[in-house]
N, C-alpha and C positions, 0 to 999 in steps of 0.2 A: 587448456580450460581444465584447471585439477577438479578433485571429485568434491572440495568443500563449495567450489564457485558454480560448478553444476547444481548441486543440492539447492544453495541461495537461489539460484535463478529460477528452478522450478517452483521453489515458495513463495517467491514473490511473483511470478505466473499466474499462479493460483491462486492468491489473495487477492490480484488485479483481478483476476475473472470473477471472485465470490461478489466484489465490491462494483465491477460493470454490470454482473446480473444482477442485485438487489437493485441498483438505479434504476435498469430497465423494465425490471417486472413491474414497477411502481405505476409508470406511464405518466411521470410527471413532465409540466412545460419545461422548453430546455433553459428557462433562465434557472428555476429549479435544480435543476440536473446537475447544472455547471457550479452553483454552490453547492450541492452536497459532495460533487468530484475532488473540490477544492476542499473542502473540509475532511475528506476522507485522504488525499496528499497531504494535508498538514497534520494529520495525527499519525500517518507511518512514517512524515521526516519527525516528528517528535519523536516516537519511539525508537528509531535509526538513532537518532543524535544522541539519545539518552544513552542507547545500549552501546555507542561506538564510543562515547564519553565513559563509560563504567569501563571498557576493555582497555581504555590508555591508560584510566590509572589504576585500575587493579593490578 
């Protein structure tokens, strides 16, 4: 694992921890929790795709 990959993994773990802690702090029912978790996953996925596409074409 090179340095860049390690930094990316640490960033991802931190971002995931922030999202997870915000969902847990709200004490929502599991159904709502899952909808929000899927929404966050979609947001991070779209951001990843936009950045990856930009890197490929740049």
